[in-house]
Structure formats: structure tokens, C-alpha cells
PyMOL Python script that loads the backbone (N, CA, C, O; Angstrom):
from pymol import cmd

cmd.read_pdbstr("""\
ATOM      1  N   UNK A   1      54.265 -19.126   0.269  1.00  0.00           N
ATOM      2  CA  UNK A   1      53.526 -17.931   0.348  1.00  0.00           C
ATOM      3  C   UNK A   1      54.410 -16.547  -0.863  1.00  0.00           C
ATOM      4  O   UNK A   1      53.849 -15.473  -0.645  1.00  0.00           O
ATOM      5  N   UNK A   2      55.286 -16.420  -1.712  1.00  0.00           N
ATOM      6  CA  UNK A   2      56.055 -16.118  -2.513  1.00  0.00           C
ATOM      7  C   UNK A   2      54.553 -15.874  -3.771  1.00  0.00           C
ATOM      8  O   UNK A   2      54.107 -14.833  -4.252  1.00  0.00           O
ATOM      9  N   UNK A   3      54.139 -17.272  -3.955  1.00  0.00           N
ATOM     10  CA  UNK A   3      53.261 -17.818  -5.143  1.00  0.00           C
ATOM     11  C   UNK A   3      51.970 -16.975  -5.058  1.00  0.00           C
ATOM     12  O   UNK A   3      51.359 -16.743  -6.101  1.00  0.00           O
ATOM     13  N   UNK A   4      51.498 -16.482  -3.822  1.00  0.00           N
ATOM     14  CA  UNK A   4      50.389 -16.377  -2.669  1.00  0.00           C
ATOM     15  C   UNK A   4      50.497 -15.036  -3.985  1.00  0.00           C
ATOM     16  O   UNK A   4      49.974 -14.924  -5.094  1.00  0.00           O
ATOM     17  N   UNK A   5      51.398 -14.212  -3.225  1.00  0.00           N
ATOM     18  CA  UNK A   5      51.629 -13.110  -3.682  1.00  0.00           C
ATOM     19  C   UNK A   5      51.344 -12.672  -5.158  1.00  0.00           C
ATOM     20  O   UNK A   5      50.712 -11.711  -5.597  1.00  0.00           O
ATOM     21  N   UNK A   6      51.920 -13.544  -5.692  1.00  0.00           N
ATOM     22  CA  UNK A   6      52.824 -12.889  -6.903  1.00  0.00           C
ATOM     23  C   UNK A   6      51.144 -13.192  -7.752  1.00  0.00           C
ATOM     24  O   UNK A   6      50.567 -12.365  -8.458  1.00  0.00           O
ATOM     25  N   UNK A   7      50.807 -14.141  -7.527  1.00  0.00           N
ATOM     26  CA  UNK A   7      49.043 -14.732  -8.287  1.00  0.00           C
ATOM     27  C   UNK A   7      48.651 -13.323  -7.698  1.00  0.00           C
ATOM     28  O   UNK A   7      49.060 -12.380  -8.376  1.00  0.00           O
ATOM     29  N   UNK A   8      47.745 -12.916  -6.262  1.00  0.00           N
ATOM     30  CA  UNK A   8      46.897 -11.897  -6.206  1.00  0.00           C
ATOM     31  C   UNK A   8      47.361 -10.702  -7.037  1.00  0.00           C
ATOM     32  O   UNK A   8      46.583  -9.928  -7.596  1.00  0.00           O
ATOM     33  N   UNK A   9      48.713 -10.614  -7.074  1.00  0.00           N
ATOM     34  CA  UNK A   9      49.432  -9.610  -7.800  1.00  0.00           C
ATOM     35  C   UNK A   9      48.917  -9.283  -9.126  1.00  0.00           C
ATOM     36  O   UNK A   9      48.524  -8.187  -9.526  1.00  0.00           O
ATOM     37  N   UNK A  10      48.980 -10.463  -9.786  1.00  0.00           N
ATOM     38  CA  UNK A  10      48.483 -10.642 -11.680  1.00  0.00           C
ATOM     39  C   UNK A  10      46.764 -10.406 -11.629  1.00  0.00           C
ATOM     40  O   UNK A  10      46.036 -10.198 -12.600  1.00  0.00           O
ATOM     41  N   UNK A  11      46.443 -10.487 -10.464  1.00  0.00           N
ATOM     42  CA  UNK A  11      45.006 -10.809 -10.659  1.00  0.00           C
ATOM     43  C   UNK A  11      44.545 -10.275 -10.092  1.00  0.00           C
ATOM     44  O   UNK A  11      43.507 -10.760  -9.640  1.00  0.00           O
ATOM     45  N   UNK A  12      45.092  -8.262  -9.474  1.00  0.00           N
ATOM     46  CA  UNK A  12      44.757  -7.062  -9.386  1.00  0.00           C
ATOM     47  C   UNK A  12      45.367  -6.877 -10.508  1.00  0.00           C
ATOM     48  O   UNK A  12      44.606  -6.693 -11.458  1.00  0.00           O
ATOM     49  N   UNK A  13      46.558  -6.858 -10.752  1.00  0.00           N
ATOM     50  CA  UNK A  13      46.523  -5.251 -12.242  1.00  0.00           C
ATOM     51  C   UNK A  13      45.736  -6.750 -13.717  1.00  0.00           C
ATOM     52  O   UNK A  13      46.559  -6.553 -14.611  1.00  0.00           O
ATOM     53  N   UNK A  14      45.011  -7.606 -14.145  1.00  0.00           N
ATOM     54  CA  UNK A  14      44.205  -7.512 -14.272  1.00  0.00           C
ATOM     55  C   UNK A  14      42.995  -7.484 -14.508  1.00  0.00           C
ATOM     56  O   UNK A  14      42.486  -7.318 -15.617  1.00  0.00           O
ATOM     57  N   UNK A  15      42.343  -7.673 -13.299  1.00  0.00           N
ATOM     58  CA  UNK A  15      41.090  -7.171 -12.482  1.00  0.00           C
ATOM     59  C   UNK A  15      41.583  -4.888 -13.438  1.00  0.00           C
ATOM     60  O   UNK A  15      41.482  -4.441 -14.581  1.00  0.00           O
ATOM     61  N   UNK A  16      41.893  -4.475 -12.541  1.00  0.00           N
ATOM     62  CA  UNK A  16      42.454  -2.960 -13.145  1.00  0.00           C
ATOM     63  C   UNK A  16      42.604  -2.802 -14.550  1.00  0.00           C
ATOM     64  O   UNK A  16      42.225  -1.875 -15.264  1.00  0.00           O
ATOM     65  N   UNK A  17      43.299  -3.994 -14.880  1.00  0.00           N
ATOM     66  CA  UNK A  17      42.986  -3.142 -16.911  1.00  0.00           C
ATOM     67  C   UNK A  17      41.569  -3.428 -17.603  1.00  0.00           C
ATOM     68  O   UNK A  17      41.034  -2.813 -18.525  1.00  0.00           O
ATOM     69  N   UNK A  18      41.297  -4.105 -17.169  1.00  0.00           N
ATOM     70  CA  UNK A  18      40.439  -4.795 -17.650  1.00  0.00           C
ATOM     71  C   UNK A  18      38.493  -3.754 -17.127  1.00  0.00           C
ATOM     72  O   UNK A  18      37.409  -3.705 -17.707  1.00  0.00           O
ATOM     73  N   UNK A  19      39.083  -3.071 -15.646  1.00  0.00           N
ATOM     74  CA  UNK A  19      38.181  -1.628 -15.436  1.00  0.00           C
ATOM     75  C   UNK A  19      38.419  -1.041 -16.386  1.00  0.00           C
ATOM     76  O   UNK A  19      37.712  -1.454 -17.306  1.00  0.00           O
ATOM     77  N   UNK A  20      39.366   0.104 -16.817  1.00  0.00           N
ATOM     78  CA  UNK A  20      40.810   0.593 -17.224  1.00  0.00           C
ATOM     79  C   UNK A  20      39.592   0.252 -18.559  1.00  0.00           C
ATOM     80  O   UNK A  20      38.444   0.650 -18.753  1.00  0.00           O
ATOM     81  N   UNK A  21      40.613  -0.777 -19.387  1.00  0.00           N
ATOM     82  CA  UNK A  21      39.708  -1.177 -20.581  1.00  0.00           C
ATOM     83  C   UNK A  21      37.524  -1.009 -20.469  1.00  0.00           C
ATOM     84  O   UNK A  21      36.676  -1.196 -21.341  1.00  0.00           O
ATOM     85  N   UNK A  22      37.454  -0.793 -19.702  1.00  0.00           N
ATOM     86  CA  UNK A  22      35.571  -1.061 -19.935  1.00  0.00           C
ATOM     87  C   UNK A  22      35.792   0.951 -19.885  1.00  0.00           C
ATOM     88  O   UNK A  22      34.888   1.622 -20.384  1.00  0.00           O
ATOM     89  N   UNK A  23      36.562   1.399 -19.494  1.00  0.00           N
ATOM     90  CA  UNK A  23      36.122   2.999 -18.941  1.00  0.00           C
ATOM     91  C   UNK A  23      36.340   3.312 -20.138  1.00  0.00           C
ATOM     92  O   UNK A  23      35.395   3.893 -20.672  1.00  0.00           O
ATOM     93  N   UNK A  24      37.628   3.072 -21.039  1.00  0.00           N
ATOM     94  CA  UNK A  24      37.853   3.856 -22.459  1.00  0.00           C
ATOM     95  C   UNK A  24      36.823   3.803 -23.422  1.00  0.00           C
ATOM     96  O   UNK A  24      36.509   4.538 -24.358  1.00  0.00           O
ATOM     97  N   UNK A  25      36.250   2.459 -22.834  1.00  0.00           N
ATOM     98  CA  UNK A  25      34.846   2.178 -23.612  1.00  0.00           C
ATOM     99  C   UNK A  25      34.047   3.263 -24.225  1.00  0.00           C
ATOM    100  O   UNK A  25      33.942   3.772 -25.341  1.00  0.00           O
ATOM    101  N   UNK A  26      33.310   3.473 -22.564  1.00  0.00           N
ATOM    102  CA  UNK A  26      32.502   4.137 -22.525  1.00  0.00           C
ATOM    103  C   UNK A  26      32.764   5.903 -23.255  1.00  0.00           C
ATOM    104  O   UNK A  26      31.874   6.605 -23.733  1.00  0.00           O
ATOM    105  N   UNK A  27      34.220   6.253 -23.134  1.00  0.00           N
ATOM    106  CA  UNK A  27      34.888   7.318 -23.585  1.00  0.00           C
ATOM    107  C   UNK A  27      34.272   8.073 -24.199  1.00  0.00           C
ATOM    108  O   UNK A  27      33.533   7.973 -23.220  1.00  0.00           O
ATOM    109  N   UNK A  28      33.448   9.256 -25.319  1.00  0.00           N
ATOM    110  CA  UNK A  28      32.899   9.546 -26.233  1.00  0.00           C
ATOM    111  C   UNK A  28      31.706   9.626 -25.843  1.00  0.00           C
ATOM    112  O   UNK A  28      30.769   9.768 -26.629  1.00  0.00           O
ATOM    113  N   UNK A  29      31.597   9.561 -24.791  1.00  0.00           N
ATOM    114  CA  UNK A  29      29.722   8.891 -24.757  1.00  0.00           C
ATOM    115  C   UNK A  29      28.801   9.809 -24.961  1.00  0.00           C
ATOM    116  O   UNK A  29      28.059   9.893 -25.939  1.00  0.00           O
ATOM    117  N   UNK A  30      28.857  10.654 -23.830  1.00  0.00           N
ATOM    118  CA  UNK A  30      28.337  12.152 -23.450  1.00  0.00           C
ATOM    119  C   UNK A  30      27.784  13.079 -25.016  1.00  0.00           C
ATOM    120  O   UNK A  30      26.774  13.653 -25.422  1.00  0.00           O
ATOM    121  N   UNK A  31      29.124  12.771 -25.477  1.00  0.00           N
ATOM    122  CA  UNK A  31      29.432  13.788 -26.939  1.00  0.00           C
ATOM    123  C   UNK A  31      28.145  13.150 -28.063  1.00  0.00           C
ATOM    124  O   UNK A  31      27.435  13.690 -28.912  1.00  0.00           O
ATOM    125  N   UNK A  32      28.287  11.746 -27.560  1.00  0.00           N
ATOM    126  CA  UNK A  32      26.818  11.021 -28.443  1.00  0.00           C
ATOM    127  C   UNK A  32      25.253  11.536 -27.499  1.00  0.00           C
ATOM    128  O   UNK A  32      24.255  11.996 -28.054  1.00  0.00           O
ATOM    129  N   UNK A  33      25.331  11.415 -26.703  1.00  0.00           N
ATOM    130  CA  UNK A  33      24.605  11.700 -26.432  1.00  0.00           C
ATOM    131  C   UNK A  33      23.683  12.884 -26.686  1.00  0.00           C
ATOM    132  O   UNK A  33      22.471  12.883 -26.902  1.00  0.00           O
ATOM    133  N   UNK A  34      24.882  14.290 -26.580  1.00  0.00           N
ATOM    134  CA  UNK A  34      24.826  15.423 -26.819  1.00  0.00           C
ATOM    135  C   UNK A  34      24.196  15.525 -28.214  1.00  0.00           C
ATOM    136  O   UNK A  34      23.169  16.106 -28.565  1.00  0.00           O
ATOM    137  N   UNK A  35      24.771  15.062 -28.669  1.00  0.00           N
ATOM    138  CA  UNK A  35      24.238  15.432 -30.592  1.00  0.00           C
ATOM    139  C   UNK A  35      22.964  14.794 -31.245  1.00  0.00           C
ATOM    140  O   UNK A  35      22.533  15.113 -32.353  1.00  0.00           O
ATOM    141  N   UNK A  36      22.278  13.606 -30.199  1.00  0.00           N
ATOM    142  CA  UNK A  36      20.912  12.959 -30.806  1.00  0.00           C
ATOM    143  C   UNK A  36      20.685  14.175 -29.951  1.00  0.00           C
ATOM    144  O   UNK A  36      20.473  15.026 -30.815  1.00  0.00           O
ATOM    145  N   UNK A  37      20.585  14.870 -28.629  1.00  0.00           N
ATOM    146  CA  UNK A  37      19.944  15.566 -28.161  1.00  0.00           C
ATOM    147  C   UNK A  37      19.476  16.797 -29.263  1.00  0.00           C
ATOM    148  O   UNK A  37      18.307  17.054 -29.549  1.00  0.00           O
ATOM    149  N   UNK A  38      20.665  17.475 -29.796  1.00  0.00           N
ATOM    150  CA  UNK A  38      20.742  18.967 -30.324  1.00  0.00           C
ATOM    151  C   UNK A  38      19.854  17.687 -31.796  1.00  0.00           C
ATOM    152  O   UNK A  38      18.939  18.442 -32.125  1.00  0.00           O
ATOM    153  N   UNK A  39      19.693  16.637 -32.531  1.00  0.00           N
ATOM    154  CA  UNK A  39      19.164  15.979 -33.295  1.00  0.00           C
ATOM    155  C   UNK A  39      17.636  16.372 -32.963  1.00  0.00           C
ATOM    156  O   UNK A  39      16.802  16.715 -33.801  1.00  0.00           O
ATOM    157  N   UNK A  40      17.495  16.290 -31.982  1.00  0.00           N
ATOM    158  CA  UNK A  40      16.155  15.907 -31.732  1.00  0.00           C
ATOM    159  C   UNK A  40      15.478  17.141 -31.458  1.00  0.00           C
ATOM    160  O   UNK A  40      14.467  17.231 -32.155  1.00  0.00           O
ATOM    161  N   UNK A  41      15.646  18.068 -30.748  1.00  0.00           N
ATOM    162  CA  UNK A  41      15.528  19.397 -30.758  1.00  0.00           C
ATOM    163  C   UNK A  41      15.453  19.774 -32.700  1.00  0.00           C
ATOM    164  O   UNK A  41      14.644  20.593 -33.135  1.00  0.00           O
ATOM    165  N   UNK A  42      16.177  19.211 -33.382  1.00  0.00           N
ATOM    166  CA  UNK A  42      16.079  19.971 -34.984  1.00  0.00           C
ATOM    167  C   UNK A  42      14.877  19.458 -34.884  1.00  0.00           C
ATOM    168  O   UNK A  42      14.003  20.239 -34.507  1.00  0.00           O
ATOM    169  N   UNK A  43      14.546  18.289 -35.128  1.00  0.00           N
ATOM    170  CA  UNK A  43      13.026  17.953 -35.728  1.00  0.00           C
ATOM    171  C   UNK A  43      12.573  18.359 -35.153  1.00  0.00           C
ATOM    172  O   UNK A  43      11.517  18.738 -35.660  1.00  0.00           O
ATOM    173  N   UNK A  44      12.725  18.810 -33.433  1.00  0.00           N
ATOM    174  CA  UNK A  44      10.728  19.263 -33.151  1.00  0.00           C
ATOM    175  C   UNK A  44      10.588  20.522 -33.846  1.00  0.00           C
ATOM    176  O   UNK A  44       9.583  20.583 -34.553  1.00  0.00           O
ATOM    177  N   UNK A  45      11.400  21.636 -33.829  1.00  0.00           N
ATOM    178  CA  UNK A  45      12.069  22.440 -34.626  1.00  0.00           C
ATOM    179  C   UNK A  45      11.548  22.858 -35.945  1.00  0.00           C
ATOM    180  O   UNK A  45      10.880  23.798 -36.373  1.00  0.00           O
ATOM    181  N   UNK A  46      12.246  21.545 -36.539  1.00  0.00           N
ATOM    182  CA  UNK A  46      11.893  21.804 -37.984  1.00  0.00           C
ATOM    183  C   UNK A  46       9.891  21.451 -38.306  1.00  0.00           C
ATOM    184  O   UNK A  46       8.962  22.009 -38.891  1.00  0.00           O
ATOM    185  N   UNK A  47      10.184  19.871 -37.274  1.00  0.00           N
ATOM    186  CA  UNK A  47       7.772  19.936 -36.404  1.00  0.00           C
ATOM    187  C   UNK A  47       7.536  21.983 -36.892  1.00  0.00           C
ATOM    188  O   UNK A  47       7.099  22.350 -37.983  1.00  0.00           O
ATOM    189  N   UNK A  48       7.907  22.822 -35.897  1.00  0.00           N
ATOM    190  CA  UNK A  48       7.155  23.572 -35.900  1.00  0.00           C
ATOM    191  C   UNK A  48       7.049  24.310 -36.781  1.00  0.00           C
ATOM    192  O   UNK A  48       6.010  24.729 -37.291  1.00  0.00           O
ATOM    193  N   UNK A  49       8.737  24.671 -37.197  1.00  0.00           N
ATOM    194  CA  UNK A  49       8.612  25.935 -38.483  1.00  0.00           C
ATOM    195  C   UNK A  49       6.797  25.392 -40.405  1.00  0.00           C
ATOM    196  O   UNK A  49       6.024  25.991 -41.152  1.00  0.00           O
ATOM    197  N   UNK A  50       7.378  23.549 -39.964  1.00  0.00           N
ATOM    198  CA  UNK A  50       6.157  22.993 -41.290  1.00  0.00           C
ATOM    199  C   UNK A  50       5.074  23.351 -40.715  1.00  0.00           C
ATOM    200  O   UNK A  50       4.282  23.641 -41.612  1.00  0.00           O
ATOM    201  N   UNK A  51       4.613  23.486 -39.732  1.00  0.00           N
ATOM    202  CA  UNK A  51       2.857  23.710 -39.560  1.00  0.00           C
ATOM    203  C   UNK A  51       2.857  25.253 -38.391  1.00  0.00           C
ATOM    204  O   UNK A  51       2.105  25.367 -37.423  1.00  0.00           O
ATOM    205  N   UNK A  52       3.638  26.027 -38.721  1.00  0.00           N
ATOM    206  CA  UNK A  52       3.210  27.277 -39.041  1.00  0.00           C
ATOM    207  C   UNK A  52       2.373  27.838 -40.174  1.00  0.00           C
ATOM    208  O   UNK A  52       1.405  28.578 -40.002  1.00  0.00           O
ATOM    209  N   UNK A  53       2.947  27.314 -41.653  1.00  0.00           N
ATOM    210  CA  UNK A  53       2.251  27.140 -42.511  1.00  0.00           C
ATOM    211  C   UNK A  53       0.785  27.324 -42.605  1.00  0.00           C
ATOM    212  O   UNK A  53       0.307  28.078 -43.453  1.00  0.00           O
ATOM    213  N   UNK A  54      -0.058  26.561 -41.635  1.00  0.00           N
ATOM    214  CA  UNK A  54      -1.080  26.030 -41.199  1.00  0.00           C
ATOM    215  C   UNK A  54      -1.581  27.004 -40.681  1.00  0.00           C
ATOM    216  O   UNK A  54      -2.636  27.517 -41.055  1.00  0.00           O
ATOM    217  N   UNK A  55      -0.866  27.395 -39.724  1.00  0.00           N
ATOM    218  CA  UNK A  55      -1.540  28.430 -38.395  1.00  0.00           C
ATOM    219  C   UNK A  55      -2.780  29.886 -39.640  1.00  0.00           C
ATOM    220  O   UNK A  55      -3.689  30.626 -39.263  1.00  0.00           O
ATOM    221  N   UNK A  56      -2.118  29.674 -41.196  1.00  0.00           N
ATOM    222  CA  UNK A  56      -2.219  31.497 -41.182  1.00  0.00           C
ATOM    223  C   UNK A  56      -1.363  32.434 -40.820  1.00  0.00           C
ATOM    224  O   UNK A  56      -0.228  32.313 -40.359  1.00  0.00           O
ATOM    225  N   UNK A  57      -2.359  33.946 -41.204  1.00  0.00           N
ATOM    226  CA  UNK A  57      -1.312  34.980 -41.545  1.00  0.00           C
ATOM    227  C   UNK A  57      -1.083  35.068 -39.458  1.00  0.00           C
ATOM    228  O   UNK A  57      -0.063  35.623 -39.048  1.00  0.00           O
ATOM    229  N   UNK A  58      -1.638  34.752 -38.890  1.00  0.00           N
ATOM    230  CA  UNK A  58      -0.896  35.451 -37.635  1.00  0.00           C
ATOM    231  C   UNK A  58       0.645  34.928 -37.352  1.00  0.00           C
ATOM    232  O   UNK A  58       1.493  35.292 -36.538  1.00  0.00           O
ATOM    233  N   UNK A  59       0.634  33.760 -38.538  1.00  0.00           N
ATOM    234  CA  UNK A  59       2.207  32.665 -37.422  1.00  0.00           C
ATOM    235  C   UNK A  59       1.904  32.116 -36.372  1.00  0.00           C
ATOM    236  O   UNK A  59       0.870  32.166 -35.706  1.00  0.00           O
ATOM    237  N   UNK A  60       3.027  31.478 -36.208  1.00  0.00           N
ATOM    238  CA  UNK A  60       3.281  30.292 -34.972  1.00  0.00           C
ATOM    239  C   UNK A  60       3.152  31.011 -33.911  1.00  0.00           C
ATOM    240  O   UNK A  60       2.232  30.837 -33.112  1.00  0.00           O
ATOM    241  N   UNK A  61       4.130  31.971 -33.769  1.00  0.00           N
ATOM    242  CA  UNK A  61       5.063  33.239 -32.661  1.00  0.00           C
ATOM    243  C   UNK A  61       3.483  34.237 -32.568  1.00  0.00           C
ATOM    244  O   UNK A  61       3.786  35.353 -32.145  1.00  0.00           O
ATOM    245  N   UNK A  62       1.960  34.135 -32.837  1.00  0.00           N
ATOM    246  CA  UNK A  62       1.562  35.078 -32.286  1.00  0.00           C
ATOM    247  C   UNK A  62       1.111  33.903 -31.165  1.00  0.00           C
ATOM    248  O   UNK A  62       1.322  33.961 -29.954  1.00  0.00           O
ATOM    249  N   UNK A  63       0.208  32.462 -32.144  1.00  0.00           N
ATOM    250  CA  UNK A  63      -0.013  31.427 -31.555  1.00  0.00           C
ATOM    251  C   UNK A  63       0.319  31.313 -30.257  1.00  0.00           C
ATOM    252  O   UNK A  63      -0.299  31.341 -29.193  1.00  0.00           O
ATOM    253  N   UNK A  64       1.594  31.160 -30.638  1.00  0.00           N
ATOM    254  CA  UNK A  64       2.531  29.808 -29.955  1.00  0.00           C
ATOM    255  C   UNK A  64       2.142  31.159 -28.071  1.00  0.00           C
ATOM    256  O   UNK A  64       1.744  30.671 -27.013  1.00  0.00           O
ATOM    257  N   UNK A  65       2.395  32.540 -28.243  1.00  0.00           N
ATOM    258  CA  UNK A  65       2.117  33.080 -27.016  1.00  0.00           C
ATOM    259  C   UNK A  65       0.653  33.122 -26.542  1.00  0.00           C
ATOM    260  O   UNK A  65       0.315  33.047 -25.361  1.00  0.00           O
ATOM    261  N   UNK A  66       0.049  33.216 -27.307  1.00  0.00           N
ATOM    262  CA  UNK A  66      -1.673  33.315 -26.973  1.00  0.00           C
ATOM    263  C   UNK A  66      -1.595  31.873 -26.183  1.00  0.00           C
ATOM    264  O   UNK A  66      -1.727  31.914 -24.959  1.00  0.00           O
ATOM    265  N   UNK A  67      -1.397  30.658 -26.791  1.00  0.00           N
ATOM    266  CA  UNK A  67      -0.779  29.417 -25.550  1.00  0.00           C
ATOM    267  C   UNK A  67      -0.449  29.869 -24.513  1.00  0.00           C
ATOM    268  O   UNK A  67      -1.001  29.563 -23.456  1.00  0.00           O
ATOM    269  N   UNK A  68       0.406  30.595 -24.599  1.00  0.00           N
ATOM    270  CA  UNK A  68       1.680  30.537 -23.245  1.00  0.00           C
ATOM    271  C   UNK A  68      -0.036  31.762 -22.238  1.00  0.00           C
ATOM    272  O   UNK A  68      -0.835  31.404 -21.373  1.00  0.00           O
ATOM    273  N   UNK A  69       0.059  32.556 -22.662  1.00  0.00           N
ATOM    274  CA  UNK A  69      -1.194  33.129 -21.925  1.00  0.00           C
ATOM    275  C   UNK A  69      -2.080  32.137 -21.147  1.00  0.00           C
ATOM    276  O   UNK A  69      -2.053  31.799 -19.964  1.00  0.00           O
ATOM    277  N   UNK A  70      -2.906  31.757 -22.218  1.00  0.00           N
ATOM    278  CA  UNK A  70      -3.968  31.300 -22.281  1.00  0.00           C
ATOM    279  C   UNK A  70      -3.446  29.621 -20.298  1.00  0.00           C
ATOM    280  O   UNK A  70      -4.100  29.166 -19.359  1.00  0.00           O
ATOM    281  N   UNK A  71      -2.027  29.471 -20.812  1.00  0.00           N
ATOM    282  CA  UNK A  71      -2.140  28.657 -19.623  1.00  0.00           C
ATOM    283  C   UNK A  71      -1.828  29.070 -18.414  1.00  0.00           C
ATOM    284  O   UNK A  71      -2.108  28.368 -17.443  1.00  0.00           O
ATOM    285  N   UNK A  72      -1.160  30.347 -18.270  1.00  0.00           N
ATOM    286  CA  UNK A  72      -0.620  30.911 -17.481  1.00  0.00           C
ATOM    287  C   UNK A  72      -2.298  31.742 -16.561  1.00  0.00           C
ATOM    288  O   UNK A  72      -2.325  31.898 -15.340  1.00  0.00           O
ATOM    289  N   UNK A  73      -3.292  32.077 -17.339  1.00  0.00           N
ATOM    290  CA  UNK A  73      -4.167  32.737 -17.219  1.00  0.00           C
ATOM    291  C   UNK A  73      -5.379  31.585 -15.800  1.00  0.00           C
ATOM    292  O   UNK A  73      -6.005  31.733 -14.751  1.00  0.00           O
ATOM    293  N   UNK A  74      -5.061  30.668 -16.689  1.00  0.00           N
ATOM    294  CA  UNK A  74      -5.659  29.099 -16.211  1.00  0.00           C
ATOM    295  C   UNK A  74      -5.418  28.581 -14.391  1.00  0.00           C
ATOM    296  O   UNK A  74      -5.914  28.054 -13.395  1.00  0.00           O
ATOM    297  N   UNK A  75      -4.101  29.325 -15.078  1.00  0.00           N
ATOM    298  CA  UNK A  75      -3.161  28.756 -13.663  1.00  0.00           C
ATOM    299  C   UNK A  75      -2.970  29.570 -12.338  1.00  0.00           C
ATOM    300  O   UNK A  75      -2.635  29.147 -11.231  1.00  0.00           O
ATOM    301  N   UNK A  76      -3.426  31.520 -12.943  1.00  0.00           N
ATOM    302  CA  UNK A  76      -3.295  32.380 -12.181  1.00  0.00           C
ATOM    303  C   UNK A  76      -5.041  32.453 -11.285  1.00  0.00           C
ATOM    304  O   UNK A  76      -5.149  32.498 -10.059  1.00  0.00           O
ATOM    305  N   UNK A  77      -5.982  32.448 -12.063  1.00  0.00           N
ATOM    306  CA  UNK A  77      -7.213  32.682 -11.552  1.00  0.00           C
ATOM    307  C   UNK A  77      -7.590  33.358 -12.182  1.00  0.00           C
ATOM    308  O   UNK A  77      -8.601  33.818 -11.652  1.00  0.00           O
ATOM    309  N   UNK A  78      -7.293  34.130 -13.828  1.00  0.00           N
ATOM    310  CA  UNK A  78      -8.097  35.369 -13.905  1.00  0.00           C
ATOM    311  C   UNK A  78      -8.753  35.125 -14.856  1.00  0.00           C
ATOM    312  O   UNK A  78      -9.374  35.927 -15.554  1.00  0.00           O
ATOM    313  N   UNK A  79      -8.597  32.909 -15.073  1.00  0.00           N
ATOM    314  CA  UNK A  79      -9.675  32.828 -16.443  1.00  0.00           C
ATOM    315  C   UNK A  79     -11.280  32.634 -15.027  1.00  0.00           C
ATOM    316  O   UNK A  79     -12.412  32.448 -15.476  1.00  0.00           O
ATOM    317  N   UNK A  80     -11.147  32.685 -14.111  1.00  0.00           N
ATOM    318  CA  UNK A  80     -11.825  32.283 -13.123  1.00  0.00           C
ATOM    319  C   UNK A  80     -12.393  33.748 -12.863  1.00  0.00           C
ATOM    320  O   UNK A  80     -13.617  33.830 -12.975  1.00  0.00           O
ATOM    321  N   UNK A  81     -11.819  34.739 -12.586  1.00  0.00           N
ATOM    322  CA  UNK A  81     -12.419  36.136 -12.072  1.00  0.00           C
ATOM    323  C   UNK A  81     -12.715  36.834 -13.460  1.00  0.00           C
ATOM    324  O   UNK A  81     -13.687  37.581 -13.358  1.00  0.00           O
ATOM    325  N   UNK A  82     -12.286  36.816 -14.445  1.00  0.00           N
ATOM    326  CA  UNK A  82     -12.961  37.218 -15.737  1.00  0.00           C
ATOM    327  C   UNK A  82     -15.119  36.729 -16.421  1.00  0.00           C
ATOM    328  O   UNK A  82     -15.528  37.131 -17.511  1.00  0.00           O
TER     329      UNK A  82
END
""", "prot")
cmd.dss("prot")
cmd.show_as("cartoon", "prot")
cmd.util.cbc("prot")
cmd.orient("prot")
């Protein structure tokens, strides 16, 4: 009976060590994902700034505001009234 308890204790210790090692390997994963997200946002912003030169004299700001107004008017039904 003592051998059974000793074996179960060792199995429990091995399982606990394995699970904690797995948890240690995942540490820092959130930081990697956050950095990847920031790089994606930076890439998108770079593309928008690069495209703003092709818009004309009005600039990207007026274009974005105009598109947002059109989208809001389309949802609110202002376009159908006017």
C-alpha cells in the first residue's frame, strides 16, 4: 500500500511539474500578440498616409470625414429624404 501511495505521489508531482512547465512556456505570449497588433496598425496607418498623396489637395482628412458622413446619412435615412 505504501508503494501505491509513493507511486501516486510521484505521478502527481510529475503532472504538476509538467503543467507548470507548460504555463511557463506561454508566459510573454500576450506581449508578442500586442506587438504584432501594433505593427499591423502601424502598417495600416502608413498605407493611409501613403494613399493620402493620391487624394488631391483636400487631403485624407476631408475624404474620411466625407465618407463617414455619407455612411451616417445612409443609415439614418437622410439620403432618402433629400
